[in-house]
PyMOL Python script that loads the backbone (N, CA, C, O; Angstrom):
from pymol import cmd

cmd.read_pdbstr("""\
ATOM      1  N   MET A   1       2.653 -26.080   4.548  1.00  0.00           N
ATOM      2  CA  MET A   1       2.126 -25.920   2.937  1.00  0.00           C
ATOM      3  C   MET A   1       1.924 -26.841   2.492  1.00  0.00           C
ATOM      4  O   MET A   1       2.070 -27.810   3.236  1.00  0.00           O
ATOM      5  N   ILE A   2       1.487 -27.109   1.087  1.00  0.00           N
ATOM      6  CA  ILE A   2       1.045 -27.863   0.227  1.00  0.00           C
ATOM      7  C   ILE A   2       2.046 -27.685  -0.969  1.00  0.00           C
ATOM      8  O   ILE A   2       2.117 -26.857  -1.877  1.00  0.00           O
ATOM      9  N   ASN A   3       2.787 -28.778  -0.622  1.00  0.00           N
ATOM     10  CA  ASN A   3       3.705 -29.343  -2.601  1.00  0.00           C
ATOM     11  C   ASN A   3       3.167 -29.075  -3.125  1.00  0.00           C
ATOM     12  O   ASN A   3       1.945 -29.221  -3.170  1.00  0.00           O
ATOM     13  N   GLU A   4       4.371 -28.169  -4.236  1.00  0.00           N
ATOM     14  CA  GLU A   4       3.430 -27.626  -5.293  1.00  0.00           C
ATOM     15  C   GLU A   4       3.156 -28.395  -6.307  1.00  0.00           C
ATOM     16  O   GLU A   4       2.140 -28.123  -6.946  1.00  0.00           O
ATOM     17  N   LYS A   5       4.073 -29.675  -6.763  1.00  0.00           N
ATOM     18  CA  LYS A   5       3.979 -31.133  -7.020  1.00  0.00           C
ATOM     19  C   LYS A   5       2.298 -31.671  -6.882  1.00  0.00           C
ATOM     20  O   LYS A   5       1.458 -31.790  -7.774  1.00  0.00           O
ATOM     21  N   GLU A   6       2.195 -31.920  -5.481  1.00  0.00           N
ATOM     22  CA  GLU A   6       1.359 -32.711  -5.095  1.00  0.00           C
ATOM     23  C   GLU A   6      -0.617 -31.360  -5.304  1.00  0.00           C
ATOM     24  O   GLU A   6      -1.816 -31.631  -5.353  1.00  0.00           O
ATOM     25  N   ASN A   7      -0.108 -30.542  -5.335  1.00  0.00           N
ATOM     26  CA  ASN A   7      -1.239 -29.930  -5.634  1.00  0.00           C
ATOM     27  C   ASN A   7      -1.939 -30.090  -6.938  1.00  0.00           C
ATOM     28  O   ASN A   7      -3.143 -29.845  -7.005  1.00  0.00           O
ATOM     29  N   LEU A   8      -1.188 -30.531  -8.095  1.00  0.00           N
ATOM     30  CA  LEU A   8      -0.849 -30.470  -9.561  1.00  0.00           C
ATOM     31  C   LEU A   8      -1.119 -31.686  -9.705  1.00  0.00           C
ATOM     32  O   LEU A   8      -0.835 -32.198 -10.788  1.00  0.00           O
ATOM     33  N   LYS A   9      -1.874 -32.667  -8.441  1.00  0.00           N
ATOM     34  CA  LYS A   9      -1.843 -34.261  -9.066  1.00  0.00           C
ATOM     35  C   LYS A   9      -3.554 -34.380  -8.977  1.00  0.00           C
ATOM     36  O   LYS A   9      -4.410 -34.955  -9.648  1.00  0.00           O
ATOM     37  N   SER A  10      -3.554 -33.493  -7.745  1.00  0.00           N
ATOM     38  CA  SER A  10      -5.195 -33.172  -7.330  1.00  0.00           C
ATOM     39  C   SER A  10      -6.167 -33.246  -8.385  1.00  0.00           C
ATOM     40  O   SER A  10      -5.610 -33.192  -9.481  1.00  0.00           O
ATOM     41  N   ASN A  11      -7.492 -33.357  -8.462  1.00  0.00           N
ATOM     42  CA  ASN A  11      -8.573 -32.787  -9.636  1.00  0.00           C
ATOM     43  C   ASN A  11      -8.918 -31.295  -8.589  1.00  0.00           C
ATOM     44  O   ASN A  11      -9.586 -30.321  -8.935  1.00  0.00           O
ATOM     45  N   GLU A  12      -8.421 -31.449  -7.627  1.00  0.00           N
ATOM     46  CA  GLU A  12      -8.797 -29.991  -6.665  1.00  0.00           C
ATOM     47  C   GLU A  12      -8.009 -29.082  -6.723  1.00  0.00           C
ATOM     48  O   GLU A  12      -6.859 -29.499  -6.585  1.00  0.00           O
ATOM     49  N   ILE A  13      -8.084 -27.889  -6.882  1.00  0.00           N
ATOM     50  CA  ILE A  13      -7.451 -26.377  -6.430  1.00  0.00           C
ATOM     51  C   ILE A  13      -7.274 -26.126  -5.179  1.00  0.00           C
ATOM     52  O   ILE A  13      -7.990 -25.272  -4.656  1.00  0.00           O
ATOM     53  N   THR A  14      -6.359 -26.754  -4.470  1.00  0.00           N
ATOM     54  CA  THR A  14      -6.071 -26.263  -2.892  1.00  0.00           C
ATOM     55  C   THR A  14      -4.907 -24.909  -3.039  1.00  0.00           C
ATOM     56  O   THR A  14      -3.766 -24.849  -3.496  1.00  0.00           O
ATOM     57  N   PRO A  15      -5.967 -23.749  -2.315  1.00  0.00           N
ATOM     58  CA  PRO A  15      -4.591 -22.471  -2.177  1.00  0.00           C
ATOM     59  C   PRO A  15      -3.425 -22.642  -1.539  1.00  0.00           C
ATOM     60  O   PRO A  15      -3.506 -23.690  -0.900  1.00  0.00           O
ATOM     61  N   TYR A  16      -2.178 -22.034  -1.367  1.00  0.00           N
ATOM     62  CA  TYR A  16      -1.336 -22.198  -1.048  1.00  0.00           C
ATOM     63  C   TYR A  16      -0.642 -20.843  -0.947  1.00  0.00           C
ATOM     64  O   TYR A  16      -0.926 -19.926  -1.718  1.00  0.00           O
ATOM     65  N   ASP A  17       0.732 -20.678   0.500  1.00  0.00           N
ATOM     66  CA  ASP A  17       1.330 -19.296   0.052  1.00  0.00           C
ATOM     67  C   ASP A  17       2.322 -19.256  -1.233  1.00  0.00           C
ATOM     68  O   ASP A  17       2.704 -20.378  -1.569  1.00  0.00           O
ATOM     69  N   VAL A  18       2.774 -18.263  -1.955  1.00  0.00           N
ATOM     70  CA  VAL A  18       3.459 -18.849  -3.150  1.00  0.00           C
ATOM     71  C   VAL A  18       5.070 -18.041  -2.417  1.00  0.00           C
ATOM     72  O   VAL A  18       4.919 -16.927  -1.916  1.00  0.00           O
ATOM     73  N   VAL A  19       6.137 -18.505  -2.412  1.00  0.00           N
ATOM     74  CA  VAL A  19       7.034 -18.485  -2.164  1.00  0.00           C
ATOM     75  C   VAL A  19       8.017 -17.741  -3.238  1.00  0.00           C
ATOM     76  O   VAL A  19       8.813 -18.453  -3.850  1.00  0.00           O
ATOM     77  N   TRP A  20       7.989 -16.239  -3.507  1.00  0.00           N
ATOM     78  CA  TRP A  20       8.750 -16.160  -4.462  1.00  0.00           C
ATOM     79  C   TRP A  20       9.849 -15.596  -4.881  1.00  0.00           C
ATOM     80  O   TRP A  20      10.091 -14.389  -4.881  1.00  0.00           O
ATOM     81  N   THR A  21      10.737 -16.726  -5.353  1.00  0.00           N
ATOM     82  CA  THR A  21      12.053 -16.043  -5.818  1.00  0.00           C
ATOM     83  C   THR A  21      12.223 -15.986  -6.640  1.00  0.00           C
ATOM     84  O   THR A  21      11.512 -16.364  -7.571  1.00  0.00           O
ATOM     85  N   ASP A  22      13.515 -15.352  -6.691  1.00  0.00           N
ATOM     86  CA  ASP A  22      13.621 -14.266  -8.241  1.00  0.00           C
ATOM     87  C   ASP A  22      13.366 -15.558  -9.263  1.00  0.00           C
ATOM     88  O   ASP A  22      12.544 -15.056 -10.030  1.00  0.00           O
ATOM     89  N   SER A  23      13.538 -16.673  -9.649  1.00  0.00           N
ATOM     90  CA  SER A  23      13.467 -17.662 -10.654  1.00  0.00           C
ATOM     91  C   SER A  23      11.821 -17.411 -10.492  1.00  0.00           C
ATOM     92  O   SER A  23      11.709 -16.258 -10.909  1.00  0.00           O
ATOM     93  N   LYS A  24      10.881 -17.730 -10.226  1.00  0.00           N
ATOM     94  CA  LYS A  24       9.978 -17.239 -10.027  1.00  0.00           C
ATOM     95  C   LYS A  24       9.288 -15.805 -10.676  1.00  0.00           C
ATOM     96  O   LYS A  24       8.550 -15.704 -11.656  1.00  0.00           O
ATOM     97  N   ILE A  25       9.678 -15.000  -9.989  1.00  0.00           N
ATOM     98  CA  ILE A  25       8.937 -13.994 -10.464  1.00  0.00           C
ATOM     99  C   ILE A  25       9.807 -13.164 -12.276  1.00  0.00           C
ATOM    100  O   ILE A  25       9.327 -12.253 -12.951  1.00  0.00           O
ATOM    101  N   SER A  26      11.067 -13.907 -12.519  1.00  0.00           N
ATOM    102  CA  SER A  26      11.017 -13.625 -13.646  1.00  0.00           C
ATOM    103  C   SER A  26      10.754 -14.337 -14.514  1.00  0.00           C
ATOM    104  O   SER A  26      10.899 -13.930 -15.666  1.00  0.00           O
ATOM    105  N   LEU A  27      10.147 -15.993 -14.195  1.00  0.00           N
ATOM    106  CA  LEU A  27       9.175 -16.436 -14.778  1.00  0.00           C
ATOM    107  C   LEU A  27       7.849 -15.443 -15.381  1.00  0.00           C
ATOM    108  O   LEU A  27       7.535 -15.218 -16.550  1.00  0.00           O
ATOM    109  N   PHE A  28       7.312 -15.027 -14.278  1.00  0.00           N
ATOM    110  CA  PHE A  28       5.869 -14.685 -13.846  1.00  0.00           C
ATOM    111  C   PHE A  28       6.468 -13.254 -14.864  1.00  0.00           C
ATOM    112  O   PHE A  28       5.888 -13.247 -15.950  1.00  0.00           O
ATOM    113  N   TRP A  29       7.018 -12.626 -14.778  1.00  0.00           N
ATOM    114  CA  TRP A  29       6.821 -11.798 -15.758  1.00  0.00           C
ATOM    115  C   TRP A  29       7.447 -11.490 -17.192  1.00  0.00           C
ATOM    116  O   TRP A  29       7.077 -10.456 -17.750  1.00  0.00           O
ATOM    117  N   ASP A  30       8.366 -12.316 -17.820  1.00  0.00           N
ATOM    118  CA  ASP A  30       8.513 -12.802 -18.670  1.00  0.00           C
ATOM    119  C   ASP A  30       6.848 -13.299 -19.188  1.00  0.00           C
ATOM    120  O   ASP A  30       6.214 -12.578 -19.960  1.00  0.00           O
ATOM    121  N   ASN A  31       6.294 -14.555 -18.671  1.00  0.00           N
ATOM    122  CA  ASN A  31       4.983 -14.227 -19.619  1.00  0.00           C
ATOM    123  C   ASN A  31       4.380 -13.481 -19.575  1.00  0.00           C
ATOM    124  O   ASN A  31       4.051 -13.111 -20.702  1.00  0.00           O
ATOM    125  N   MET A  32       3.790 -12.718 -18.500  1.00  0.00           N
ATOM    126  CA  MET A  32       2.944 -11.278 -18.417  1.00  0.00           C
ATOM    127  C   MET A  32       3.252 -10.621 -19.778  1.00  0.00           C
ATOM    128  O   MET A  32       2.383 -10.053 -20.439  1.00  0.00           O
ATOM    129  N   SER A  33       4.907 -10.762 -20.264  1.00  0.00           N
ATOM    130  CA  SER A  33       5.017  -9.547 -20.960  1.00  0.00           C
ATOM    131  C   SER A  33       5.363  -9.856 -22.288  1.00  0.00           C
ATOM    132  O   SER A  33       5.887  -9.084 -23.090  1.00  0.00           O
ATOM    133  N   LYS A  34       4.961 -11.322 -22.523  1.00  0.00           N
ATOM    134  CA  LYS A  34       4.640 -12.094 -24.258  1.00  0.00           C
ATOM    135  C   LYS A  34       3.120 -12.186 -24.085  1.00  0.00           C
ATOM    136  O   LYS A  34       2.497 -12.916 -24.856  1.00  0.00           O
ATOM    137  N   THR A  35       2.452 -11.471 -23.091  1.00  0.00           N
ATOM    138  CA  THR A  35       0.521 -11.402 -23.369  1.00  0.00           C
ATOM    139  C   THR A  35       0.334 -10.134 -23.608  1.00  0.00           C
ATOM    140  O   THR A  35       0.411  -9.469 -22.575  1.00  0.00           O
ATOM    141  N   THR A  36       0.026  -9.266 -24.956  1.00  0.00           N
ATOM    142  CA  THR A  36      -0.091  -7.957 -24.226  1.00  0.00           C
ATOM    143  C   THR A  36      -1.445  -7.630 -24.032  1.00  0.00           C
ATOM    144  O   THR A  36      -1.656  -6.439 -23.799  1.00  0.00           O
ATOM    145  N   ARG A  37      -2.592  -8.518 -24.074  1.00  0.00           N
ATOM    146  CA  ARG A  37      -3.513  -8.383 -23.651  1.00  0.00           C
ATOM    147  C   ARG A  37      -3.799  -7.964 -21.749  1.00  0.00           C
ATOM    148  O   ARG A  37      -4.736  -7.564 -21.058  1.00  0.00           O
ATOM    149  N   GLN A  38      -2.524  -8.312 -21.574  1.00  0.00           N
ATOM    150  CA  GLN A  38      -2.277  -7.912 -19.550  1.00  0.00           C
ATOM    151  C   GLN A  38      -1.826  -6.445 -19.510  1.00  0.00           C
ATOM    152  O   GLN A  38      -1.936  -5.761 -18.492  1.00  0.00           O
ATOM    153  N   TYR A  39      -1.163  -5.862 -21.004  1.00  0.00           N
ATOM    154  CA  TYR A  39      -1.288  -4.829 -20.566  1.00  0.00           C
ATOM    155  C   TYR A  39      -2.473  -3.681 -19.615  1.00  0.00           C
ATOM    156  O   TYR A  39      -3.655  -4.024 -19.632  1.00  0.00           O
ATOM    157  N   TYR A  40      -2.135  -2.504 -18.910  1.00  0.00           N
ATOM    158  CA  TYR A  40      -2.748  -1.760 -18.401  1.00  0.00           C
ATOM    159  C   TYR A  40      -3.303  -0.926 -19.065  1.00  0.00           C
ATOM    160  O   TYR A  40      -4.372  -0.456 -18.674  1.00  0.00           O
ATOM    161  N   SER A  41      -2.537  -0.394 -20.626  1.00  0.00           N
ATOM    162  CA  SER A  41      -3.307   0.555 -21.523  1.00  0.00           C
ATOM    163  C   SER A  41      -4.158  -0.446 -22.561  1.00  0.00           C
ATOM    164  O   SER A  41      -5.127   0.104 -23.085  1.00  0.00           O
ATOM    165  N   ASP A  42      -4.025  -1.235 -22.768  1.00  0.00           N
ATOM    166  CA  ASP A  42      -4.750  -2.376 -23.472  1.00  0.00           C
ATOM    167  C   ASP A  42      -6.518  -2.461 -22.935  1.00  0.00           C
ATOM    168  O   ASP A  42      -7.522  -2.423 -23.646  1.00  0.00           O
ATOM    169  N   LYS A  43      -6.399  -2.599 -21.290  1.00  0.00           N
ATOM    170  CA  LYS A  43      -7.829  -2.535 -21.183  1.00  0.00           C
ATOM    171  C   LYS A  43      -7.805  -2.337 -20.351  1.00  0.00           C
ATOM    172  O   LYS A  43      -7.895  -3.194 -19.472  1.00  0.00           O
ATOM    173  N   VAL A  44      -7.586  -0.316 -19.989  1.00  0.00           N
ATOM    174  CA  VAL A  44      -8.139   0.398 -19.611  1.00  0.00           C
ATOM    175  C   VAL A  44      -7.630   2.265 -20.892  1.00  0.00           C
ATOM    176  O   VAL A  44      -7.684   3.369 -20.350  1.00  0.00           O
ATOM    177  N   GLY A  45      -7.345   2.175 -21.959  1.00  0.00           N
ATOM    178  CA  GLY A  45      -6.341   2.959 -22.566  1.00  0.00           C
ATOM    179  C   GLY A  45      -7.494   3.990 -23.246  1.00  0.00           C
ATOM    180  O   GLY A  45      -7.459   5.210 -23.085  1.00  0.00           O
ATOM    181  N   LYS A  46      -8.251   3.469 -23.827  1.00  0.00           N
ATOM    182  CA  LYS A  46      -9.731   4.094 -24.741  1.00  0.00           C
ATOM    183  C   LYS A  46      -9.950   5.145 -23.734  1.00  0.00           C
ATOM    184  O   LYS A  46      -9.804   6.354 -23.919  1.00  0.00           O
ATOM    185  N   SER A  47     -10.458   4.325 -22.225  1.00  0.00           N
ATOM    186  CA  SER A  47     -11.087   4.926 -21.471  1.00  0.00           C
ATOM    187  C   SER A  47     -10.137   6.172 -20.726  1.00  0.00           C
ATOM    188  O   SER A  47     -10.702   7.238 -20.485  1.00  0.00           O
ATOM    189  N   ILE A  48      -9.169   6.057 -20.490  1.00  0.00           N
ATOM    190  CA  ILE A  48      -8.431   7.189 -19.819  1.00  0.00           C
ATOM    191  C   ILE A  48      -7.791   7.921 -21.243  1.00  0.00           C
ATOM    192  O   ILE A  48      -7.062   8.836 -20.861  1.00  0.00           O
ATOM    193  N   LEU A  49      -7.800   7.858 -22.512  1.00  0.00           N
ATOM    194  CA  LEU A  49      -7.715   8.863 -23.747  1.00  0.00           C
ATOM    195  C   LEU A  49      -8.997   9.332 -23.753  1.00  0.00           C
ATOM    196  O   LEU A  49      -8.690  10.522 -23.681  1.00  0.00           O
ATOM    197  N   ARG A  50      -9.889   9.341 -23.774  1.00  0.00           N
ATOM    198  CA  ARG A  50     -10.977   9.732 -23.651  1.00  0.00           C
ATOM    199  C   ARG A  50     -11.275  10.919 -22.275  1.00  0.00           C
ATOM    200  O   ARG A  50     -11.783  11.946 -22.724  1.00  0.00           O
ATOM    201  N   PHE A  51     -11.127  10.952 -21.213  1.00  0.00           N
ATOM    202  CA  PHE A  51     -11.635  11.023 -20.338  1.00  0.00           C
ATOM    203  C   PHE A  51     -10.089  12.575 -20.278  1.00  0.00           C
ATOM    204  O   PHE A  51     -10.297  13.703 -19.831  1.00  0.00           O
ATOM    205  N   MET A  52      -8.747  12.091 -20.848  1.00  0.00           N
ATOM    206  CA  MET A  52      -7.437  13.154 -21.046  1.00  0.00           C
ATOM    207  C   MET A  52      -7.702  14.056 -22.820  1.00  0.00           C
ATOM    208  O   MET A  52      -6.965  15.023 -23.010  1.00  0.00           O
ATOM    209  N   LYS A  53      -8.394  13.801 -23.605  1.00  0.00           N
ATOM    210  CA  LYS A  53      -9.098  14.427 -24.878  1.00  0.00           C
ATOM    211  C   LYS A  53      -9.576  15.540 -24.464  1.00  0.00           C
ATOM    212  O   LYS A  53      -9.319  16.595 -25.045  1.00  0.00           O
ATOM    213  N   LYS A  54     -10.601  15.450 -23.040  1.00  0.00           N
ATOM    214  CA  LYS A  54     -11.971  16.365 -22.736  1.00  0.00           C
ATOM    215  C   LYS A  54     -10.670  17.694 -22.626  1.00  0.00           C
ATOM    216  O   LYS A  54     -11.055  18.832 -22.892  1.00  0.00           O
ATOM    217  N   TYR A  55      -9.205  17.496 -22.245  1.00  0.00           N
ATOM    218  CA  TYR A  55      -8.240  18.470 -21.334  1.00  0.00           C
ATOM    219  C   TYR A  55      -7.658  18.449 -22.496  1.00  0.00           C
ATOM    220  O   TYR A  55      -7.653  19.443 -23.223  1.00  0.00           O
ATOM    221  N   ILE A  56      -7.261  17.654 -22.724  1.00  0.00           N
ATOM    222  CA  ILE A  56      -5.847  17.975 -24.218  1.00  0.00           C
ATOM    223  C   ILE A  56      -5.673  17.607 -24.903  1.00  0.00           C
ATOM    224  O   ILE A  56      -5.661  16.377 -24.927  1.00  0.00           O
ATOM    225  N   SER A  57      -5.379  18.383 -26.083  1.00  0.00           N
ATOM    226  CA  SER A  57      -5.355  18.001 -27.362  1.00  0.00           C
ATOM    227  C   SER A  57      -4.273  17.668 -27.257  1.00  0.00           C
ATOM    228  O   SER A  57      -3.456  18.161 -26.480  1.00  0.00           O
ATOM    229  N   PHE A  58      -3.977  16.264 -28.461  1.00  0.00           N
ATOM    230  CA  PHE A  58      -2.796  15.331 -28.813  1.00  0.00           C
ATOM    231  C   PHE A  58      -2.482  16.025 -30.446  1.00  0.00           C
ATOM    232  O   PHE A  58      -1.722  15.457 -31.230  1.00  0.00           O
ATOM    233  N   ASP A  59      -3.064  17.086 -30.724  1.00  0.00           N
ATOM    234  CA  ASP A  59      -3.141  17.372 -32.094  1.00  0.00           C
ATOM    235  C   ASP A  59      -1.429  18.250 -32.516  1.00  0.00           C
ATOM    236  O   ASP A  59      -1.076  19.327 -32.036  1.00  0.00           O
ATOM    237  N   ASN A  60      -0.313  17.077 -33.897  1.00  0.00           N
ATOM    238  CA  ASN A  60       0.479  17.971 -33.582  1.00  0.00           C
ATOM    239  C   ASN A  60       1.669  18.160 -31.846  1.00  0.00           C
ATOM    240  O   ASN A  60       2.365  19.119 -31.514  1.00  0.00           O
ATOM    241  N   LYS A  61       1.503  17.178 -31.317  1.00  0.00           N
ATOM    242  CA  LYS A  61       2.096  16.851 -30.134  1.00  0.00           C
ATOM    243  C   LYS A  61       3.290  15.732 -29.964  1.00  0.00           C
ATOM    244  O   LYS A  61       3.019  14.696 -30.572  1.00  0.00           O
ATOM    245  N   ASN A  62       4.364  15.711 -29.376  1.00  0.00           N
ATOM    246  CA  ASN A  62       5.236  14.263 -29.333  1.00  0.00           C
ATOM    247  C   ASN A  62       4.615  14.225 -28.320  1.00  0.00           C
ATOM    248  O   ASN A  62       4.508  15.171 -27.539  1.00  0.00           O
ATOM    249  N   VAL A  63       3.864  12.574 -28.120  1.00  0.00           N
ATOM    250  CA  VAL A  63       3.772  11.763 -27.347  1.00  0.00           C
ATOM    251  C   VAL A  63       4.537  10.804 -26.482  1.00  0.00           C
ATOM    252  O   VAL A  63       4.574   9.724 -27.070  1.00  0.00           O
ATOM    253  N   LEU A  64       5.114  10.752 -25.417  1.00  0.00           N
ATOM    254  CA  LEU A  64       6.228  10.009 -24.631  1.00  0.00           C
ATOM    255  C   LEU A  64       5.358   8.632 -23.914  1.00  0.00           C
ATOM    256  O   LEU A  64       4.905   8.546 -22.773  1.00  0.00           O
ATOM    257  N   ASP A  65       5.326   7.769 -24.873  1.00  0.00           N
ATOM    258  CA  ASP A  65       4.597   6.850 -23.577  1.00  0.00           C
ATOM    259  C   ASP A  65       5.787   6.171 -22.535  1.00  0.00           C
ATOM    260  O   ASP A  65       6.364   5.097 -22.707  1.00  0.00           O
ATOM    261  N   TYR A  66       5.900   6.769 -21.832  1.00  0.00           N
ATOM    262  CA  TYR A  66       6.846   6.455 -20.429  1.00  0.00           C
ATOM    263  C   TYR A  66       6.281   5.252 -19.671  1.00  0.00           C
ATOM    264  O   TYR A  66       5.665   5.470 -18.627  1.00  0.00           O
ATOM    265  N   GLY A  67       6.472   3.772 -20.193  1.00  0.00           N
ATOM    266  CA  GLY A  67       5.712   3.073 -19.242  1.00  0.00           C
ATOM    267  C   GLY A  67       6.593   1.681 -19.284  1.00  0.00           C
ATOM    268  O   GLY A  67       7.809   1.830 -19.411  1.00  0.00           O
ATOM    269  N   CYS A  68       6.093   0.374 -19.190  1.00  0.00           N
ATOM    270  CA  CYS A  68       6.328  -0.952 -18.682  1.00  0.00           C
ATOM    271  C   CYS A  68       6.179  -1.623 -19.999  1.00  0.00           C
ATOM    272  O   CYS A  68       7.062  -2.376 -20.410  1.00  0.00           O
ATOM    273  N   GLY A  69       5.060  -1.373 -20.701  1.00  0.00           N
ATOM    274  CA  GLY A  69       4.585  -1.758 -21.691  1.00  0.00           C
ATOM    275  C   GLY A  69       4.936  -1.937 -23.324  1.00  0.00           C
ATOM    276  O   GLY A  69       5.963  -1.648 -23.939  1.00  0.00           O
ATOM    277  N   GLY A  70       3.908  -2.417 -23.695  1.00  0.00           N
ATOM    278  CA  GLY A  70       4.541  -2.948 -25.166  1.00  0.00           C
ATOM    279  C   GLY A  70       3.707  -1.633 -26.418  1.00  0.00           C
ATOM    280  O   GLY A  70       3.355  -1.766 -27.590  1.00  0.00           O
ATOM    281  N   GLY A  71       3.644  -0.294 -25.350  1.00  0.00           N
ATOM    282  CA  GLY A  71       3.577   1.361 -25.924  1.00  0.00           C
ATOM    283  C   GLY A  71       1.995   1.489 -26.758  1.00  0.00           C
ATOM    284  O   GLY A  71       1.681   1.990 -27.837  1.00  0.00           O
ATOM    285  N   GLY A  72       1.149   0.724 -25.600  1.00  0.00           N
ATOM    286  CA  GLY A  72      -0.615   0.979 -26.184  1.00  0.00           C
ATOM    287  C   GLY A  72      -1.020   1.987 -26.399  1.00  0.00           C
ATOM    288  O   GLY A  72      -1.872   2.377 -27.197  1.00  0.00           O
ATOM    289  N   VAL A  73       0.058   2.863 -25.118  1.00  0.00           N
ATOM    290  CA  VAL A  73      -0.791   4.862 -25.110  1.00  0.00           C
ATOM    291  C   VAL A  73      -0.938   4.664 -26.459  1.00  0.00           C
ATOM    292  O   VAL A  73      -1.960   4.326 -27.056  1.00  0.00           O
ATOM    293  N   ARG A  74       0.821   5.042 -27.165  1.00  0.00           N
ATOM    294  CA  ARG A  74       0.780   6.068 -27.895  1.00  0.00           C
ATOM    295  C   ARG A  74       0.095   5.385 -29.546  1.00  0.00           C
ATOM    296  O   ARG A  74      -0.278   6.044 -30.517  1.00  0.00           O
ATOM    297  N   LYS A  75       0.118   3.904 -29.383  1.00  0.00           N
ATOM    298  CA  LYS A  75      -0.952   3.077 -30.316  1.00  0.00           C
ATOM    299  C   LYS A  75      -2.265   3.796 -30.587  1.00  0.00           C
ATOM    300  O   LYS A  75      -2.646   4.273 -31.656  1.00  0.00           O
ATOM    301  N   LEU A  76      -2.850   3.782 -29.467  1.00  0.00           N
ATOM    302  CA  LEU A  76      -3.928   4.635 -28.921  1.00  0.00           C
ATOM    303  C   LEU A  76      -4.583   6.052 -29.783  1.00  0.00           C
ATOM    304  O   LEU A  76      -5.575   6.278 -30.476  1.00  0.00           O
ATOM    305  N   VAL A  77      -3.393   6.823 -29.283  1.00  0.00           N
ATOM    306  CA  VAL A  77      -3.109   7.818 -29.027  1.00  0.00           C
ATOM    307  C   VAL A  77      -3.069   8.299 -31.124  1.00  0.00           C
ATOM    308  O   VAL A  77      -3.693   9.186 -31.707  1.00  0.00           O
ATOM    309  N   THR A  78      -2.382   7.581 -31.513  1.00  0.00           N
ATOM    310  CA  THR A  78      -1.875   7.672 -33.280  1.00  0.00           C
ATOM    311  C   THR A  78      -3.503   7.342 -33.945  1.00  0.00           C
ATOM    312  O   THR A  78      -4.010   8.103 -34.769  1.00  0.00           O
ATOM    313  N   ILE A  79      -4.173   6.139 -33.456  1.00  0.00           N
ATOM    314  CA  ILE A  79      -5.534   6.253 -33.942  1.00  0.00           C
ATOM    315  C   ILE A  79      -6.289   6.934 -33.790  1.00  0.00           C
ATOM    316  O   ILE A  79      -7.053   7.031 -34.750  1.00  0.00           O
ATOM    317  N   TYR A  80      -6.609   7.851 -32.545  1.00  0.00           N
ATOM    318  CA  TYR A  80      -7.899   8.304 -31.990  1.00  0.00           C
ATOM    319  C   TYR A  80      -7.824   9.869 -32.230  1.00  0.00           C
ATOM    320  O   TYR A  80      -8.555  10.784 -31.851  1.00  0.00           O
ATOM    321  N   GLU A  81      -6.484   9.836 -33.122  1.00  0.00           N
ATOM    322  CA  GLU A  81      -6.144  11.517 -33.738  1.00  0.00           C
ATOM    323  C   GLU A  81      -5.684  11.306 -34.986  1.00  0.00           C
ATOM    324  O   GLU A  81      -5.037  12.232 -35.477  1.00  0.00           O
ATOM    325  N   SER A  82      -5.818  10.502 -35.518  1.00  0.00           N
ATOM    326  CA  SER A  82      -5.867   9.899 -36.948  1.00  0.00           C
ATOM    327  C   SER A  82      -7.727  10.221 -37.982  1.00  0.00           C
ATOM    328  O   SER A  82      -7.882   9.787 -39.123  1.00  0.00           O
TER     329      SER A  82
END
""", "prot")
cmd.dss("prot")
cmd.show_as("cartoon", "prot")
cmd.util.cbc("prot")
cmd.orient("prot")
């Protein structure tokens, strides 16, 4: 296995298997949560809502955005129904 620090010193990127520790997992998700562009709803939410609107009306309905993101689906429903 290649040492991570040695890999950073070279000009070439050499792939290696990451050993996922609790600390690395926490750092990964902490970073992901700070960038809303990474949330699923921000990437494909508009397409999902366009599909859903063929079958469901959101007019005068409560919407529960039950997920792990920043409320992107709720925001899209509000925008599309205003």
